[in-house]
N, C-alpha and C positions, 0 to 999 in steps of 0.2 A: 456599518460595522464590517470590517474586512474579514475574509476567510483565509486562514493560513494555508499555504500551499507547501506541502512536504513531499519529498520523494525518497523512495527506498533505494539504498545502494545495492546494486546487483553484482557487477563485476568491474574490474579495472578497465576492461575494454570499453566500458560505457562511461568512464569518468568525465569525458568532455561534455556529455549531454547535461551535466549539472550546471554548465554555464550557458545552456541553450534553452530558449532562444535569446536570453540575455542573462547577464550575471546576477541580476537582482530578481530573477523569476521566483526563486524558492525561499521560503522561510527557513527551511533546514533540511537536513539529511538524516534518515533513520538507518542505522548500521546494525546488522546482526552481530552479536558478541563473538560468535565463532569466526567471523571475518576479521574482527579486531585482533584476535589471537593469531590468526593465520598470517596476516600481513600488516602488522602495526606501523611499521616505518612507512609503507606505501600509503596507508590511510592517513597518517599524520601529515604527509606531504600533500595528499589530496585535499585535506581540510584547510591547509594553509594556502595552497596555491590555486585550487580549482573552485572553491565555493564562495569567493568574495566575502561578503558579510554574513553569509548563511551560518546558522548554528547546527548542532547535531544532537541526536539522542542515540544512545546505545541500547538496543533491545537485549536484555541479559539472556534471553533464550533458555531460561531455566526449565521450561516445560519440556525441552528435548529429552531430559533424563527420565521422564515418567513414562515414555512410550516404549514399545517393543524395541529392543536393542538393534534390530535390523534397520531401523530408521537412522541410526548414527554409525553404522558399520559399512565397510566396503564389501565388494563381492567375495573377498577372502575371509570375511568374518572379523576383520580387524577394525577397531574403533578408528574413525576418521581422525586424523592428527589434530585438526582444528578443534574438534569436540573434546578430544583427550586433553589438549592444552587448557581448554576452558574449565574442564573438570578439576584439573590441578590448581588452577587459579581460585576456584570456588571452594576447594577442599571438601571435607565431609559435610553432608552424607553422600554427595554425588561422586566423589573421586573413587570410592571403593565399588560402586555399582555400575559405572558407565561401561557400556558395551557388554555387560554380563547379564544383568537383569534390570527390569524397570524399577525406578524409585517409587516407593510406596508412602502413603501418609504416615504409616507407623515409623518409617525411617526418620521422620521429622517430629517425633513425639516429644523429645527432650527440648525444653525451651532454651536452655543454654546453648545447645547445638544450633538451634535455629537462629539465635542471636548472632553467633559467630559466622554462620553461613551468610546471613543477610549483610553483615558488616563487610565480609570479603567481596560480596557481590557489589555493594556500593563502592568500595574502594577500587575495584576493577574499573568501574565506569568513570570514576573521577580521575584516576591516576594513570591507567594503562596507556591510552593514546597520548595523553598530555606529556608523559615522560619521553615520548619519541619526538615531540614537536620541537624541542630545542635543537634537535639534530638536523632538521630539514634545511634545505638551501634557503628557503624563504624566511627562516626565523631571524636572519640578520636584518631584515627590513622591519621587524616588529620591535616595539619597546619591550623591555624585559618583562613587564607585567602582562603583556599581550601574547607572549610566545606560547604559553601553555593555555590553550583555548579550553575552557571548561564546557561540559555538556549543558545543553539547555535545561535539562532536568534529569534527575536520577530515577531509574525505574526499579521499584521493589521486585524481589524475586516473586515469581508467579507460576501457577500450574493450571493447565487446561481443565475446565469444568464441563461435564456432560450431565444429561438428565439423571444418569445412574450413579454418578460420582460426586454430586454436589455435596452430599452429607460428609464425604470423606475429605474433599479438598478445600471447601470454602473456608473452614476454620483455619486450616494451614495457611491459606493465602492471607487472611487478615492478620495472623500473627507475624507473617513475613513483612507485611506493611508496617506493623507496629515497630518491629526491630529495625527495619530500614530507616524509619523516621529517627530513631535514636542514634543511628550511625551517620546521619546526614550532618554536614557542617552548617553553620549559621548562614542563612540566606539561600541555601541550596533548595531548589524546587524538588519535590518528590511526587512522582506519578505512580499510579497503580494500573496494572494491566488487567482488563476485563476480557478474558479469553474463554469463549464459551461455544457450545455447539448450537445448532439451529433449534434443537428441542428445548433447551433452556430459554432461548430467546422467545420462542412462541408461547411458552407456558407462563401465563400471567403471574401465578403464585411464585414460581421459581425465579422469574425475572425480578419480582419484588424482593425476594430474599437476597438476591445478588445486589440490588441497588441499595437496600437498607444496610447490608453489611459493609459495602465499600464506602458509602457516603458517611458512615459513622467513623471512618478511619482518618478523617481530617487530612486528606492529601491535597495537593495543589492542582492536580489534574488527572485525567484518565486516558489510557490508550485502549481503544475498543477493537477487538478482533473476533468476528463471528466466523467460525469455521466454514470455509468454502461457500460463502454467501455471495452469489453472483446476482447483482442487482438487475441484470438483463432478464433473468429467468425467475427471480424470486417471486413468491406469492405476495398478494396484498397484505396478508396477515403478518408475514415476515417483515415486510418493509415498515408497516405501522409499528410493529414491536421494536424495530431498530430505532425509529424516531423517538418512541416513548422511552426507551433505554437511555438514549443520548440526552434527551431533555431532562429527565429526572436525575441523571448523574450531574448535569450542569447545575441544577438547582437554582434557587433564587439568587445566589451569589455569582452565578455564571462562571464557575470554574472551567478550565480548559478541558475539552473532550475532543480527542483526535481519533478519527477512524483510520486504523492502520492500513486497511485495504479497501478503498472505496472508489466509486465511480461517480457519474454525473448525478445520480439520485442523491448521493450523500452531499455532493456539492450544493444541489438545490436545497437539501435539508439544512445546510449550513448558511443559507441565504435568508433574506427577509421573508421569502415564501415559506420557509420551514421554521420561522421564528428562531433562527440561529441555533438549531439543535446541536450542530457541531461547530467547534471553534476552528477546526482544521481537518483536512483530509489528505491522506497519503496515498500515492500510487507508485508503481514501479516504472522504469523506463520501457519495459516490455509488457509482459502480461501480469501486472500487479494490481489490478482493480478488485481481485478477489484471490484468496489463497487458502489451501488446506493447511490445517495445523500440523498434521503429519505429512511430510513431503511425499509427493508422488512423482513417478517418472514422467519425463517430458515426451511429447509425441513428435512426429515429423514436422519440422518447421514449414509454415505456409505463409506466403505473402499476404498480409492483411492491411487494408486501407481503412483509416478511421473516417467514417462518414459523419461529418459534423451534425447533420440534421437528425441522425439516429443516435448520436452519442454512443456509437458502437464500432468496434473493429470488425470489418467484414472481409471475407476472402476476396482477394483482388478480382478474380474472375466474376464473382457475383456483383461486386461494386461496378465493374466495367459494364456488365450487362444492364444493370439498372440505369446507369448514366446514359448509355446508348439509347435505351427505350425512352428515356425522358428527353432525348435530343439535347443533352448537356455536353455531348462530345462533338457537336457540329463545329465548334470553334473554341478557341481558348477564352474568348470573351464570354461565351455562354457558360463555360465551365466555371470561370472565376466568379461570375455573377450568381450562379445557382448552387455551386458545390463549395469551393474553397478558393480564397484569394491570399492564402498565406505565402510567405516568401519561398518556402520549399516548393509549393505547387506552381508558383509563377516561374521559378527557376527551372523546374523539371519540364514543364510544358514549353517554355521558351517560345510562346506565341503560336504553338501548334498543338491542338488538342490530341492529335494522334500520339503525342509523346507521353500521354497518360500511361501507356504500356510500360514505361520505365519503372513504374511502381510495382510491376509484376514480373520483371525480368527474372529468368530462372535458368538453371542448368539441369539437364536430365542426367540422372545417375541410375545405374542398375543395382538393385538390391535384392537380396534373397529374403523372401517372405515365406509364410507358412505353406503356400501352395506353389512355390517356385520363384523364379526370377521375374521381377517387375521393374519397369522404368518409372522413376518418381522425379517430379520436378522440385528442385530445391531453389528457393529464392537466392539471388546473388547478394553479396554483401552490400553492393550499392543500392539494390532495391530495398533491402532491409533498412538501410540507413535512411533512405528517402522516406519510407513509411514511418520510421521512428521519429524523424525530425518534423514531419508533418503532424504526427500525433502530439508531440510536445508543444508545438505552436498552438494547436487547437485546445489543448488542456489549459494552457495559460489563459487563453481567451475565456474559457469557461469559468475559471476562478475570478477573473476580472469582472465578468458579467455578474457572477453571484454576489460580488462585493458592491457593484455599482448600479445594477439594474434594479428597478422596482418590481414588485410582484407581477404586475400585469405584463411587463416587458418579457419576463421569463416565461410566463404562461403562453404568450403569443408566439415566442420563439419555438417552444416545444410543439405547440399546435401546428405551426407551419411545417415542421418536419413530419408530423403525422399525416397531414393532408397531402403534402407534396409527394410522399414516397409510398403511400399505402397501395397505390395502383401497381407499382413495380416490386415492392417488397412483400405485399400481401398483408393482411391484418396480423398474421403471426409475427411478421417482421417489424411492425410498428406498435403492437399492443402495449409494450412496456412504457411507451411515452404517455399513453392514456392512463395506465395504471399509476405511474409516478405522480401525475397531477391529482388523481383521485385520492391517493394516500395522503397527499399534502392539502387536501380539502378544496381542490379546485377542479375545474372541468375544462376540456378542450374548447377553445373558442371556435365558433362556426367558420366554415370555409368561406372566404369572400366570394 
């Protein structure tokens, strides 16, 4: 059984990576609704010209209206134009509150209002980008019935649920699903978004409430998003709860369950090893394997290299140190045998292991910090591009392995990473590999 490989659309500067390492890499693209309102013509062209046969899902992003208005306003206190446009498209009850105060469950008390809101949300997803597709340059190459590419599935309006707000928002969410179903056309898939905090995930009783409520809604699939759940640092209880959530949402009928922000643990959970708990996993081109529901500010960019054996992005300087200690930088042959033989790594090293430094190329800039002026190294655009393309090639291999490897092959692959790198990464640097296998009911294989 194959595992669907989805990628989150970030910026237009990254649109070429959706055809990398090949045009048929991705099942589809997940697009945030505010991006669809901000640049619909560009996204329509992107979907026609850059994604080959890939499909798309629009995340309606309705949860954005329930948070502190500062999360959707600029430094001047003005509502961000893309969010304002989205509020206008959805109408009441969000249009009158956006940027002023958070949307509350009481604002969605009237069932007629919810029905109209859900219908506008569905219509936006089915019609907004499609209406621009006829105007793209590529549309002339499509048959008339192919020019307006429909989304893979429509996503019902949804709101974030925490331990303390489940009583208030769960019932609202299930009503939104019901009305979205009524608004969907014949044959249109409807997905529900299960967007929760880690407290709900870990609490068995609350998790069961979520599962029972959503599976009773008779949807065609689910998008799962656990707030800021980093699989590299998550506890065993959190990871076991994630797998339990996914399996029980899938149910006996095996409906689609896609992790909106997942890494290699979710990929393994979607394989035979995890009894196909997920039907698909989404990641971003950059740092999209976990994400906070409420956006947080970014830090200073750092060159990071994805170490395949650890299934983790590591600071370039730390990766270089580990490879040097392991004597994997003595030659390009040693590097490609022990670290990575993807096309990006082969082209970057070009026969000389010393060229691994190109993944960490940087420019020093002077910046004012709290305690005065400091010099900070910023990765060059070429270094970022090399790291990104290496990462994408390795991610494709992970999905292919999850779909084609048997259980023992995956276990042995993870075990090799643990044993090979524990001496240079330390147990803290490899412990997630051991934990991942234990959560999935397996153990590390002994070192040869």
